[in-house]
C-alpha positions as CSV (number, residue, x, y, z in Angstrom):
1,M,101.1,90.0,65.3
2,P,104.8,90.0,66.4
3,D,105.8,91.4,69.8
4,D,107.7,94.6,69.0
5,T,108.8,95.2,72.6
6,S,112.3,94.0,71.6
7,S,112.9,97.2,69.7
8,T,111.9,99.3,72.8
9,P,114.9,100.5,74.9
10,S,114.9,98.5,78.2
11,S,115.0,101.8,80.2
12,T,111.5,102.7,78.8
13,R,109.8,99.3,79.2
14,L,107.2,99.0,81.9
15,P,107.0,95.9,84.1
16,R,104.2,93.5,83.1
17,S,101.6,92.9,85.8
18,E,97.9,92.2,85.6
19,L,95.9,95.1,86.9
20,A,93.7,94.4,89.9
21,Y,90.3,95.3,88.5
22,V,86.7,94.3,89.2
23,D,84.8,92.1,86.6
24,Y,81.3,93.0,87.8
25,D,79.2,96.1,88.2
26,W,77.2,97.5,91.1
27,A,73.7,98.5,90.4
28,L,71.9,100.8,92.9
29,D,70.3,98.7,95.6
30,V,69.5,100.8,98.6
31,K,68.5,97.8,100.8
32,S,71.9,96.1,100.5
33,C,74.2,99.1,100.0
34,P,72.6,102.5,100.9
35,C,75.9,104.4,101.3
36,D,75.7,106.5,98.1
37,V,72.1,107.5,98.7
38,Q,72.8,108.3,102.3
39,F,75.8,110.4,101.3
40,V,73.7,112.6,99.1
41,E,71.3,113.0,102.0
42,W,74.2,114.0,104.2
43,L,75.3,116.6,101.6
44,D,71.8,118.1,101.6
45,E,71.4,118.0,105.4
46,S,74.8,119.6,105.9
47,G,74.1,122.2,103.3
48,T,77.1,121.1,101.2
49,T,77.0,122.8,97.8
50,D,79.7,123.9,95.3
51,A,82.2,121.5,97.0
52,T,84.9,119.4,95.5
53,I,84.4,115.7,96.2
54,F,86.4,112.6,95.7
55,H,84.2,109.5,95.5
56,F,85.6,105.9,95.8
57,G,83.4,103.5,93.9
58,T,81.0,104.9,91.4
59,G,78.6,102.0,90.9
60,S,77.1,101.5,87.4
61,H,74.4,103.9,88.6
62,H,76.8,106.8,89.1
63,Y,74.3,108.1,91.6
64,V,76.6,110.5,93.6
65,G,78.1,112.2,90.5
66,M,74.7,112.5,88.7
67,E,72.9,113.9,91.8
68,C,75.7,116.3,92.6
69,A,75.6,117.7,89.1
70,R,72.0,118.9,89.7
71,P,71.5,122.7,89.8
72,E,70.5,122.6,93.5
73,R,73.8,121.0,94.5
74,R,76.5,121.8,91.9
75,N,79.2,119.8,93.7
76,S,82.1,118.9,91.6
77,V,82.8,115.1,91.8
78,L,85.8,113.1,90.8
79,G,84.9,109.4,90.9
80,I,87.1,106.3,90.5
81,T,86.0,102.8,89.6
82,A,88.0,99.6,89.0
83,A,85.1,98.1,87.1
84,P,85.4,98.5,83.3
85,G,81.6,98.1,82.9
86,E,80.9,100.9,85.4
87,H,83.2,103.2,83.4
88,A,81.5,102.2,80.2
89,R,78.2,103.1,81.7
90,F,79.6,106.5,82.7
91,V,80.6,107.1,79.0
92,D,77.0,106.2,78.0
93,L,75.5,108.6,80.5
94,V,77.6,111.7,79.7
95,T,77.4,111.1,76.0
96,N,73.7,111.6,76.3
97,Q,73.9,114.3,79.0
98,P,77.1,116.2,78.3
99,E,76.3,119.0,80.7
100,V,77.0,116.5,83.5
101,L,80.7,116.6,82.6
102,R,80.9,120.2,84.0
103,Y,80.5,118.7,87.5
104,Y,81.2,115.0,87.3
105,N,84.0,112.9,85.9
106,A,84.7,109.2,86.5
107,V,88.0,107.6,85.8
108,F,88.8,103.9,85.4
109,G,91.8,102.7,87.4
110,D,93.4,101.4,90.5
111,I,92.8,103.7,93.4
112,Y,95.9,102.4,95.1
113,L,98.0,103.8,92.2
114,L,96.7,107.4,92.5
115,N,99.3,110.0,91.9
116,R,99.0,112.8,94.5
117,R,100.4,115.3,92.0
118,L,97.4,114.8,89.7
119,L,94.8,115.5,92.4
120,P,93.3,118.8,93.5
121,T,92.4,119.5,97.1
122,F,89.0,118.1,98.1
123,D,86.4,119.4,100.5
124,V,84.9,116.0,100.9
125,V,86.4,112.5,100.5
126,T,84.3,109.3,100.5
127,L,86.1,106.0,101.2
128,F,83.1,103.7,101.6
129,H,84.9,100.7,100.1
130,L,88.2,101.1,101.8
131,C,89.9,97.7,102.4
132,E,87.4,95.7,100.3
133,F,89.4,95.2,97.1
134,R,93.1,95.3,97.9
135,N,94.8,91.9,97.3
136,W,98.1,90.2,96.3
137,K,97.8,91.7,92.7
138,H,98.3,95.2,94.2
139,D,101.5,94.0,95.9
140,S,102.8,92.6,92.5
141,Y,103.1,96.2,91.2
142,G,103.9,98.1,94.4
143,A,100.5,99.8,94.9
144,M,99.7,101.7,98.1
145,T,98.2,99.9,101.1
146,D,94.9,101.1,102.5
147,I,96.5,103.1,105.3
148,E,98.8,104.7,102.8
149,L,95.9,105.6,100.6
150,L,94.0,107.1,103.5
151,R,97.0,109.1,104.5
152,M,97.4,110.5,101.0
153,L,93.8,111.4,100.6
154,T,93.8,113.0,104.1
155,E,96.6,115.3,102.9
156,Q,94.5,116.1,99.9
157,T,91.6,117.1,102.1
158,S,91.2,120.8,102.8
159,D,91.3,122.0,106.4
160,G,87.8,121.8,107.8
161,G,87.0,119.2,105.1
162,H,85.3,115.9,105.7
163,I,86.2,112.2,105.2
164,L,83.4,109.6,105.3
165,F,83.4,105.9,105.7
166,Y,80.5,103.3,105.4
167,E,80.0,101.2,108.5
168,G,78.2,98.6,106.4
169,S,81.2,98.0,104.2
170,L,82.0,94.3,103.6
171,A,85.5,94.9,105.0
172,F,84.5,97.1,108.0
173,E,84.9,94.5,110.7
174,W,87.7,92.4,109.2
175,P,90.3,91.8,111.9
176,Q,93.6,93.7,111.6
177,I,93.1,94.5,107.9
178,G,89.6,95.8,108.0
179,T,88.3,99.4,107.7
180,R,87.7,99.9,111.5
181,A,91.2,98.8,112.3
182,V,92.7,101.1,109.6
183,I,90.5,104.0,110.9
184,E,91.7,103.5,114.5
185,A,95.4,103.5,113.4
186,W,94.7,106.6,111.3
187,L,93.1,108.5,114.1
188,V,96.1,108.1,116.3
189,E,98.5,109.6,113.8
190,S,96.3,112.1,111.8
191,G,94.7,114.4,114.4
192,V,91.4,114.1,112.5
193,R,88.4,114.2,114.7
194,E,85.1,112.2,114.5
195,V,82.1,114.4,113.9
196,G,79.6,111.6,114.4
197,R,77.3,109.2,112.4
198,F,74.8,109.9,109.7
199,K,72.8,106.8,109.3
200,S,75.4,104.2,108.3
201,L,78.1,106.7,107.5
202,L,80.9,107.7,109.8
203,V,81.9,111.4,109.4
204,Y,85.3,112.8,110.3
205,E,86.6,116.3,110.0
206,K,90.2,117.4,109.3
207,P,91.2,120.3,111.6
């Protein structure tokens, strides 16, 4: 099939770059990655219901979104995944359980390309996988850095809202570019305060 881009005005053409996506799916494995299960436990222990939540990394299990849609929680969750297989699994789940869509939606895309104008204000933001996936491909199309993403989502967090990280993240202890280093820089500039730990989760509150 011929390439018809030559008939497209140059001012409307988008630059060609390969999206930084993930070619594998994460199943629920509490032993190796308990963050999503612990997060739902934190929601229950803190009495968080009817909240608006942003969740980074859905897994193929979509545990957070599915659990938050239950009648006893009714938290509204926007999840994002860079794994096509995980998004396909989401489509399968909600096709058979359409009522879940009232409270949970998952989008496929690059979190580092999020447009702030398309986002609501969130009561809770999870960034369990911050710093794990950003690479040179993101640079090729001008995506945000991890600290820029964190700043933007902090601005989208309501006053008194919470931002959570996973201390067991693959990238947490990476020097200079790891999650701990990004958090430390963010704390200096943001005024956000640490609430404490819940199991392997670090909990911060926006004043």
